[in-house]
Structure formats: structure tokens, C-alpha cells
N, C-alpha and C positions, 0 to 999 in steps of 0.2 A: 397407834394402837389398832386402828381399823385394818391397816395392812397386815399386821401380825395375826389378825383374826383368820387370815387365810390358812393358818395351820389347821384349822378345823374345816374350812370350806374354801375350795379354790375359786369359787365365784367372787369372793371378796377381793382377791388379788387381781383377777381379770377385770373386775369393775374399776378398781383403782387405776390400773394401767390404761384402761380404755378411756376413762374420764380425763386422765392426764394427757393422753395423746390427742384427744378431741378438744382439749382446751376448756372443759367444763368442770374442772376440779377447783378446790378452794384456793390453790396457789395462783391459778390464772385469774380467778375472781378478785383476789386481793390485789394483784398487780393492776388489773383493769380499773378497779375502783380508785387506786392511788393515782393512776394516770388521768382519769376523768376528773378527780378532785383538783389536780394540778391545773388542768385545762380550765376548769371552772374559775379558779383563782385568777388565771390570766385574763379571762373574760371580765371578771369583776374589776380587776385593776384597770383594764382598758376603759370600761364604762365609767368608773369613778374618776379617772384622769380626765376623761372627756367632760364630765359634769363639772369638775373643778375649774376647767378652762373657761367654761361658760357660766360661771356662778353669778355673774352680774346680770344675766338675763332673767326674766320672770320664769319661774319653774313651770308654770302652766303653758307657756308658749314655746319653749325650746323643743325642737325635734332634730335629732342627729340625722345626718345624711348617710347615703350608702357608703361613703368613704370611711365611716367609723367601722363598719362591719368588714371592710376590706382589710383593716389593720388587725383584726382578730385572726390569729393563725388557725388553720384547720386542725381538728383533733387528730392526733397520731398516737397509735398504740403499738408498741413492740412487744410481741409475746415473748415469754422466756425462751432461751435457747434450749434445744433438745438435750444437750449435754447436761444442763442444770436440772432439767426435768427428770432425766434418767437417774441422777443422783438421789433425787427425792423419792423415787419409786424403786430403789434397788432391793428393798426387802420384799416388795410385792413380786418383782420379777424373779427373785431367787425362789420364793415359795411356789410360784406358779411353775417354774422349771422343775422344782422338786416333785410337785404333783404329777407333772408330765412324765418324768423319768420313772416314778413309782408306777403309774398307770401302764406305761409301756412295758416295764418289767413284769407286771402282773399279767398283762395280755400275752406276752411271749411265753411265760411260764404256763399259762392255761392252754395256750395253743399247742404246746408240745404234747399234751396228753390227749389231744383229739385224734380220732381214728376215722378214716373215710368209710 
């Protein structure tokens, strides 16, 4: 709906495209949150497995070594591909192009009537 608001104001289309290309739109945010949640679950499973292996020890005295944190994989996030992003913003790109064509046509038409 927001992108179709560009029929009234081209700034909305420009803002949508800009946010999508910069990675600050809701689609990027949703994917990043999902990847972060998946990584959080991996960390939780690693920690829980470690604690279950050492359940016989007194809970107050057990400290995991550095080898535990080496087993936790580094966080990795793959942003969505540009092709998928462009499909999401096709209406904004179309409307922004239409505004550009209309503005160029109006400028050329107004320029024809100018006299030096």
C-alpha cells in the first residue's frame, strides 16, 4: 500500500527503493531477525548440551572453558539477493519511472515555448 501511495507523491517510491537498496526496509529487518533468532537457538542448544554433560557437578562450581565458545559458530547473515528485492519493489520502480517520464515530458513541453 505504501508503495502505491507514490501515485500521489514520488517521494514515497523513492523512499521505498532507497530503503530496500540500503537494507533498512522491513524485508531486510525480517530476514535479519530470523537469522539472529536461529543463531540464538544454536547458542542455547550448545550451552544446554554443555550443561547436561556436566549435570553431575555442583551448579555453583561449574565454569565452562574457552573450548565451549569455540564450538559456537560465528553469526552469519546473508542479505536477500538483489533480484528478489527488485521483485518486491517493482511497483515503486514503475511509479517512480512514470513520474520521471511525466516530469521530462512537461519540462520539454514547457521548454518549447521559451524564447531567448
